Legacy VTK file of the C-alpha trace (Angstrom):
# vtk DataFile Version 3.0
C-alpha trace
ASCII
DATASET POLYDATA
POINTS 510 float
0.501 -0.081 -0.059
2.336 2.149 0.876
4.792 1.644 -2.438
1.943 2.396 -4.204
1.313 5.472 -2.422
4.705 6.544 -3.338
4.027 5.602 -7.317
0.868 7.412 -7.316
2.738 10.408 -5.928
5.600 10.339 -8.181
3.008 10.414 -10.866
1.041 13.166 -10.122
4.478 15.078 -9.793
5.071 14.265 -13.541
2.003 15.323 -14.756
1.645 18.783 -13.278
5.394 19.192 -13.788
5.858 20.097 -9.923
8.492 18.885 -7.458
7.550 15.595 -5.171
7.906 18.295 -2.228
4.770 20.488 -3.116
2.799 17.206 -3.991
3.770 16.064 -0.211
2.710 19.639 0.982
-0.596 19.323 -0.861
-1.318 15.849 0.460
-0.679 16.839 4.388
-3.137 19.977 3.944
-5.746 17.958 2.477
-5.452 15.015 5.448
-5.323 17.912 7.857
-8.645 18.857 6.213
-9.892 15.528 6.167
-9.358 15.035 9.840
-10.499 18.037 11.246
-13.920 16.300 9.753
-13.666 13.918 12.305
-15.635 14.556 15.420
-12.705 12.642 17.593
-9.907 15.543 16.558
-12.029 18.046 15.269
-11.183 20.316 17.767
-7.619 19.678 18.218
-4.674 21.399 16.484
-3.746 18.974 13.608
-0.813 18.309 12.242
0.291 15.647 9.405
3.720 14.089 8.489
4.384 11.710 5.459
7.678 10.230 5.447
9.072 10.608 1.922
11.025 7.371 2.098
8.392 5.045 2.987
4.878 7.207 2.851
4.200 6.287 6.297
1.229 8.754 7.523
1.324 10.093 10.821
-1.225 12.639 12.801
-0.230 14.529 15.893
-2.170 16.790 17.730
-0.204 19.521 19.037
-0.501 20.697 22.905
1.170 24.061 24.372
3.088 23.072 27.651
1.906 24.708 30.890
1.955 24.345 34.827
-1.737 23.313 35.256
-3.398 22.667 31.873
-7.149 24.141 31.625
-8.167 22.512 27.956
-6.863 19.291 28.049
-7.609 19.169 23.950
-4.843 22.448 23.595
-2.769 22.250 26.598
-0.432 19.534 28.117
1.071 19.757 31.976
4.732 19.909 32.291
5.299 16.232 33.935
4.059 14.958 30.692
5.252 16.770 28.424
8.628 15.679 29.884
7.434 11.897 29.334
6.987 12.478 25.545
10.168 14.322 25.187
12.759 15.043 27.880
13.846 18.586 26.546
10.101 20.109 26.840
10.202 23.112 28.664
7.335 25.607 29.629
5.274 27.157 26.428
7.022 24.588 24.072
4.636 22.503 21.808
4.202 19.107 21.850
2.833 16.864 19.357
0.781 13.773 20.320
0.561 11.155 17.686
-3.549 10.550 17.429
-3.496 8.859 14.154
-6.878 7.192 13.497
-7.800 4.060 12.185
-9.908 5.002 9.456
-12.277 7.915 8.049
-15.250 8.234 6.995
-16.535 8.861 3.505
-16.913 13.050 3.699
-13.578 12.960 5.266
-12.205 11.191 1.884
-14.020 13.646 -0.010
-12.672 16.622 1.466
-8.935 15.509 1.615
-9.500 15.116 -2.319
-10.901 18.466 -3.065
-8.031 19.855 -1.024
-5.632 17.755 -2.709
-6.993 19.200 -6.122
-7.275 22.665 -5.195
-3.642 22.451 -3.752
-2.037 20.742 -6.588
-4.157 23.528 -8.870
-2.709 26.965 -6.902
0.614 24.964 -7.119
0.600 24.240 -11.184
-1.034 28.264 -11.658
2.024 29.742 -9.528
4.834 27.467 -11.157
3.487 28.968 -14.472
3.129 32.462 -13.519
7.148 31.816 -12.469
8.050 30.649 -15.428
6.362 32.841 -18.203
6.866 35.958 -16.006
10.450 35.597 -16.023
10.440 35.276 -20.082
8.570 39.036 -20.815
10.269 40.390 -23.610
11.214 37.246 -25.155
10.283 34.815 -28.023
8.058 31.962 -27.473
6.525 29.303 -30.120
2.958 28.344 -29.993
0.600 26.351 -32.045
-2.585 28.073 -32.761
-5.755 26.230 -31.097
-8.511 28.267 -31.887
-9.865 31.776 -33.495
-11.889 33.923 -32.456
-13.305 37.287 -33.599
-11.468 39.364 -31.164
-8.811 37.094 -30.133
-6.566 33.999 -31.272
-5.684 31.231 -28.952
-1.965 29.970 -29.107
-0.766 27.081 -26.964
2.960 28.095 -25.992
3.536 24.662 -23.773
2.258 24.827 -20.538
-0.253 27.238 -20.639
-2.485 29.170 -23.717
-1.679 32.433 -24.810
-4.050 35.187 -25.725
-3.347 37.408 -29.160
-5.579 40.050 -29.349
-6.860 41.751 -32.480
-4.608 44.760 -31.970
-1.227 42.748 -31.820
-2.477 40.537 -34.914
-0.708 42.056 -38.370
-3.156 42.649 -40.786
-1.438 41.504 -43.692
-1.132 37.736 -42.325
-3.812 35.037 -42.858
-3.904 32.713 -39.653
-5.221 29.357 -39.433
-6.007 26.539 -36.744
-2.890 24.036 -36.505
-0.283 26.820 -37.672
2.574 27.391 -35.750
4.305 30.465 -35.276
6.583 32.687 -33.083
5.376 35.370 -30.979
6.455 38.155 -28.367
5.574 37.689 -24.962
4.282 41.348 -24.023
2.585 40.417 -20.650
2.090 37.869 -17.763
-0.596 38.720 -15.140
-2.656 36.889 -12.443
-6.142 36.377 -12.727
-9.317 34.083 -11.102
-8.682 31.457 -13.764
-4.728 31.440 -13.721
-1.797 33.403 -15.578
-3.050 35.440 -18.201
-0.298 35.650 -20.780
-0.522 38.163 -23.809
1.743 37.754 -26.799
1.561 39.884 -29.996
2.918 39.574 -33.504
3.471 43.371 -34.394
5.669 44.563 -31.459
9.178 46.132 -33.092
11.277 44.046 -30.423
10.117 40.784 -32.249
12.148 41.813 -34.725
14.959 42.596 -32.415
14.550 38.899 -30.701
14.668 37.275 -34.668
17.760 38.840 -35.393
19.241 37.698 -31.836
18.070 34.328 -32.613
19.677 34.376 -36.504
22.850 36.403 -36.008
25.383 34.449 -33.640
27.306 37.796 -33.542
24.241 40.023 -32.063
23.806 36.751 -29.350
27.276 37.503 -28.403
27.625 40.845 -28.482
30.152 41.315 -31.283
27.451 43.248 -33.295
24.864 45.742 -31.358
21.230 47.094 -32.238
21.165 50.394 -31.618
17.514 51.426 -32.723
14.680 49.372 -34.314
11.751 50.369 -36.438
8.796 48.713 -37.966
5.668 49.023 -39.600
4.511 45.890 -39.103
3.325 43.871 -42.197
4.966 46.302 -44.458
8.587 47.351 -43.595
10.833 47.674 -40.921
14.640 49.501 -40.146
17.352 48.105 -37.674
20.715 50.123 -36.919
23.311 48.074 -36.261
26.924 48.798 -34.765
29.993 46.819 -34.489
31.796 46.617 -31.151
34.703 44.629 -32.206
37.432 46.290 -35.098
37.347 44.837 -38.496
33.944 43.398 -38.315
30.947 44.255 -40.812
27.800 44.785 -38.721
25.539 44.884 -41.873
27.102 42.176 -43.558
26.883 39.775 -40.483
23.068 40.766 -40.068
22.611 40.066 -43.806
24.829 36.635 -44.415
26.074 34.909 -46.969
23.882 35.317 -49.729
21.127 36.820 -47.524
20.384 33.889 -45.797
20.022 35.313 -42.475
18.236 38.371 -43.204
16.041 35.752 -45.800
15.055 33.649 -42.744
13.874 36.736 -40.777
11.745 38.023 -43.320
9.981 34.294 -43.865
9.438 34.297 -40.332
7.644 37.700 -40.518
5.455 36.689 -43.632
7.022 38.426 -45.923
7.772 41.833 -44.480
10.664 43.970 -46.074
13.733 44.452 -43.573
16.512 47.156 -43.901
19.553 46.968 -41.839
21.432 50.458 -41.906
24.967 51.280 -40.006
24.505 53.298 -37.149
27.001 56.392 -36.790
27.951 58.661 -33.835
27.242 61.608 -36.226
23.718 62.473 -36.610
24.324 63.810 -40.117
25.790 60.480 -40.969
23.145 58.117 -39.142
20.247 60.416 -40.852
21.415 59.637 -44.185
22.058 55.966 -43.675
18.749 55.988 -42.109
17.107 56.881 -45.287
19.157 53.669 -47.355
18.594 52.802 -50.308
18.140 56.752 -51.402
20.969 58.582 -51.899
21.613 61.833 -49.549
23.395 64.904 -50.715
23.423 67.084 -47.622
22.017 67.008 -44.502
21.477 69.896 -41.984
20.594 70.113 -38.364
18.165 72.437 -36.105
19.000 70.997 -32.664
16.774 73.453 -31.073
13.628 72.138 -33.152
15.095 68.796 -33.154
14.539 69.019 -36.954
16.967 67.605 -39.994
16.310 69.306 -43.373
17.723 66.384 -45.985
18.619 67.342 -49.591
18.219 64.534 -52.572
19.144 64.318 -56.057
15.879 64.634 -58.050
15.717 61.242 -59.307
15.936 60.078 -55.460
13.556 61.835 -54.372
10.867 59.795 -54.674
12.634 56.801 -53.624
13.842 58.848 -50.307
10.131 59.374 -49.480
8.946 55.882 -50.224
5.621 54.619 -50.613
3.061 56.709 -49.118
5.697 58.391 -47.215
6.909 54.979 -45.412
10.511 55.115 -45.823
10.918 58.735 -44.201
8.537 57.785 -41.530
10.686 54.737 -40.596
13.232 56.818 -40.794
12.318 59.543 -38.312
11.261 56.750 -35.853
15.005 55.106 -36.361
16.911 58.647 -35.544
14.240 60.098 -33.412
14.663 63.420 -35.773
11.716 65.043 -37.529
13.234 64.924 -41.404
12.236 67.326 -44.023
13.149 66.277 -47.680
13.515 68.484 -50.877
14.651 67.491 -54.057
18.456 69.688 -54.937
16.652 71.885 -57.642
13.989 73.067 -54.764
16.928 73.774 -52.436
18.746 75.760 -54.931
15.713 77.502 -56.453
14.933 78.475 -52.136
18.477 79.529 -51.738
18.460 81.933 -54.702
15.273 83.621 -53.558
16.329 83.905 -49.915
19.498 85.598 -51.359
17.433 87.880 -53.683
14.928 88.926 -50.933
18.255 89.869 -48.889
19.522 91.975 -51.789
16.467 93.628 -52.238
16.223 94.503 -48.253
19.710 95.380 -48.413
19.145 97.682 -51.383
15.908 99.329 -49.525
18.104 99.896 -46.639
20.603 101.530 -48.349
18.092 103.941 -50.107
16.195 104.580 -46.954
19.520 106.046 -45.809
20.476 107.605 -48.411
17.400 109.631 -48.630
17.316 110.293 -44.741
18.004 113.990 -43.836
19.802 112.669 -40.767
22.187 110.926 -42.895
26.414 110.223 -41.297
28.110 113.749 -42.300
31.315 112.456 -44.728
33.921 112.771 -41.618
32.236 110.497 -39.879
32.530 107.771 -42.832
35.143 105.260 -42.326
37.736 106.058 -44.892
37.991 103.205 -47.747
40.628 102.669 -50.653
40.066 102.010 -53.997
40.357 98.598 -53.229
37.484 98.548 -50.823
39.900 98.071 -48.223
39.866 100.798 -44.840
42.800 103.014 -44.937
45.259 103.105 -42.250
44.616 105.243 -39.623
47.750 107.453 -40.515
46.984 108.061 -44.192
43.362 108.705 -43.519
44.293 111.765 -41.100
47.449 113.024 -43.052
44.672 112.793 -46.187
41.831 114.398 -44.293
44.509 117.409 -42.841
46.258 118.259 -46.306
44.429 117.172 -49.073
46.263 119.144 -51.447
49.776 117.819 -50.380
48.664 113.975 -51.311
47.599 114.960 -54.938
51.606 115.040 -55.672
53.179 111.888 -56.397
56.614 112.811 -54.873
54.721 113.739 -51.618
52.717 110.883 -51.437
56.152 108.630 -52.194
57.373 110.326 -48.823
57.109 108.156 -45.630
54.668 109.670 -43.131
57.383 111.786 -41.193
58.391 113.785 -44.088
54.636 113.898 -45.288
54.239 115.740 -41.975
57.551 117.954 -42.572
56.091 118.889 -45.747
52.532 119.775 -44.469
54.347 122.049 -41.940
56.220 123.723 -44.291
53.138 124.849 -46.484
50.902 127.760 -45.661
48.373 125.689 -43.940
44.903 126.757 -45.914
41.811 127.877 -44.316
39.717 124.601 -42.877
36.366 125.129 -44.377
33.695 123.398 -42.325
31.145 121.969 -44.022
27.776 121.768 -42.792
24.457 120.173 -43.616
22.058 122.560 -45.032
18.774 122.689 -43.446
15.952 121.855 -45.634
14.074 124.634 -47.164
10.421 125.602 -45.400
7.667 126.246 -47.587
6.747 130.123 -47.941
3.683 130.921 -46.552
1.128 132.103 -48.772
-1.937 134.790 -47.903
-5.569 133.953 -48.778
-8.504 136.101 -48.882
-11.904 134.720 -47.660
-12.889 135.574 -51.068
-11.129 133.012 -52.648
-12.169 130.402 -49.524
-15.665 131.307 -49.599
-17.682 131.064 -52.886
-19.023 134.527 -54.116
-22.319 135.704 -54.778
-23.719 136.994 -58.380
-24.109 140.833 -57.030
-20.414 140.269 -55.624
-18.935 139.417 -58.895
-20.983 142.184 -60.851
-19.443 144.213 -58.404
-16.260 143.730 -58.840
-16.555 143.061 -62.611
-17.671 146.750 -62.867
-14.541 148.045 -60.939
-12.369 146.559 -63.022
-13.888 147.270 -66.487
-14.458 143.584 -67.473
-16.897 142.333 -69.839
-19.946 140.828 -68.404
-21.013 138.562 -71.417
-19.594 137.708 -74.798
-21.982 139.609 -76.636
-21.560 142.813 -74.620
-19.352 146.325 -75.101
-17.063 147.000 -72.375
-18.490 149.654 -70.095
-16.461 151.904 -67.542
-18.368 152.855 -65.024
-17.688 155.384 -63.191
-19.272 156.127 -59.293
-19.404 159.696 -57.725
-18.292 159.454 -54.300
-21.944 159.388 -51.999
-22.294 162.614 -50.388
-22.507 162.631 -46.859
-25.809 163.373 -45.627
-26.796 164.341 -42.484
-29.678 162.638 -40.417
-32.903 163.093 -41.942
-31.888 164.221 -45.255
-31.713 163.056 -48.665
-28.511 161.728 -50.078
-27.778 161.759 -53.822
-25.844 159.359 -55.637
-25.174 159.949 -59.244
-24.099 157.717 -62.158
-22.729 158.554 -65.242
-21.981 156.745 -68.427
-20.250 158.114 -71.412
-21.977 156.657 -74.488
-25.392 157.415 -73.234
-27.632 160.215 -71.733
-26.552 161.344 -68.330
-29.150 160.430 -65.581
-29.307 160.339 -62.025
-31.178 158.627 -59.762
-32.222 159.576 -56.241
-31.955 157.388 -53.142
-33.548 158.205 -50.447
-31.899 156.681 -47.372
-33.136 157.254 -43.321
LINES 1 511
510 0 1 2 3 4 5 6 7 8 9 10 11 12 13 14 15 16 17 18 19 20 21 22 23 24 25 26 27 28 29 30 31 32 33 34 35 36 37 38 39 40 41 42 43 44 45 46 47 48 49 50 51 52 53 54 55 56 57 58 59 60 61 62 63 64 65 66 67 68 69 70 71 72 73 74 75 76 77 78 79 80 81 82 83 84 85 86 87 88 89 90 91 92 93 94 95 96 97 98 99 100 101 102 103 104 105 106 107 108 109 110 111 112 113 114 115 116 117 118 119 120 121 122 123 124 125 126 127 128 129 130 131 132 133 134 135 136 137 138 139 140 141 142 143 144 145 146 147 148 149 150 151 152 153 154 155 156 157 158 159 160 161 162 163 164 165 166 167 168 169 170 171 172 173 174 175 176 177 178 179 180 181 182 183 184 185 186 187 188 189 190 191 192 193 194 195 196 197 198 199 200 201 202 203 204 205 206 207 208 209 210 211 212 213 214 215 216 217 218 219 220 221 222 223 224 225 226 227 228 229 230 231 232 233 234 235 236 237 238 239 240 241 242 243 244 245 246 247 248 249 250 251 252 253 254 255 256 257 258 259 260 261 262 263 264 265 266 267 268 269 270 271 272 273 274 275 276 277 278 279 280 281 282 283 284 285 286 287 288 289 290 291 292 293 294 295 296 297 298 299 300 301 302 303 304 305 306 307 308 309 310 311 312 313 314 315 316 317 318 319 320 321 322 323 324 325 326 327 328 329 330 331 332 333 334 335 336 337 338 339 340 341 342 343 344 345 346 347 348 349 350 351 352 353 354 355 356 357 358 359 360 361 362 363 364 365 366 367 368 369 370 371 372 373 374 375 376 377 378 379 380 381 382 383 384 385 386 387 388 389 390 391 392 393 394 395 396 397 398 399 400 401 402 403 404 405 406 407 408 409 410 411 412 413 414 415 416 417 418 419 420 421 422 423 424 425 426 427 428 429 430 431 432 433 434 435 436 437 438 439 440 441 442 443 444 445 446 447 448 449 450 451 452 453 454 455 456 457 458 459 460 461 462 463 464 465 466 467 468 469 470 471 472 473 474 475 476 477 478 479 480 481 482 483 484 485 486 487 488 489 490 491 492 493 494 495 496 497 498 499 500 501 502 503 504 505 506 507 508 509
């Protein structure tokens, strides 16, 4: 019976892939629960011990050593404890064997349920511990079931979930298909450990390179950056830590056998391997491979790179729907603006023309300004366009007449100074900037501003002897001075005409 018991424990341990110690602990906990169901030992502290070599099962009732026991089921006196264990002291726990001869049906059923529950918990904990250490690694699995929102993949000891968001849209999955997945997360749940895997993660490409390229696995070649658009294209930047090793050639392999295995595993996804460089300009140019780059200008403040490519390479550098430049930006971490060589040259010429026009406008505005600098304030410039030495400029300003002669001009500065002293000094003419002329004020009369009445025009024309109309003859009107009349008398005004008879009008005025 005991041998059969040990054989059963060994088989159970192998089936559940658990150590024998864990199986013994589960059975001991189950027997404790079963014995507590028995009325004889139900209220005592029970402990079960199974001998691993023989499979013998013993049940002990644990009691505390006291001077005067009050509860015989939980306490024992010191003299009785010494009989069981000579080294027993007050406060110690002593085990008394109370192994029953048999147990009932209820106790056996309870023990069975406890054994299964403990083994199930131990199995879940073992699976969680195993796969929790594999997060961020590749595992192989077989598709067991396909659901609308997820795919169940058997990865060995447990089943993993491949969500819809982690599936590649260009791939077609079928039941029984074997594929490699990237283990994203392992978590605990009521139904056991939950494992989430992915086929779109960019680190899946990194792990495949580590599996296929021994130089990367050994650390001779390092993967610096990875960018990927699952199902379409991916880029990997590599760098060699050891001199004399070609990192790109190591990843590609002889006749491309290594990179071809990776492409086949990813379902035909195109993979570009580029060389990483400490210089950001060179790295960005390499990231745009296979397109050729003319120049790269970096703006550190805005984290932007302006790239110029030949006209025939523009479409290749951008890629289909901007895929190549988008992956290059993800790989390098810079915002990339691509321009063709002709466009860049046209923009440069346009900027130069704008700068020249702005300079011409500024010079014209300074020339027309009445506050332009005086001639003495302008720095002297030679005919070649270079500034003249300070001594020569001073001498030329003080004695311009001496500098006109070639013999004197050839003399050194000291001799020119002596020649200047011997010649009578000419009165210095001080140049002052003329003040701008102010406009002459004009006097205007009210008659010129206000509209004149018809009567006023007639009087004015009569005084000046002008014609009143196109068919009328010129008349000369002479007005006699009006005699001043006293108050209450009549004033007489006489108008005389040369060609007509004299007549007079009497005007009564009060």
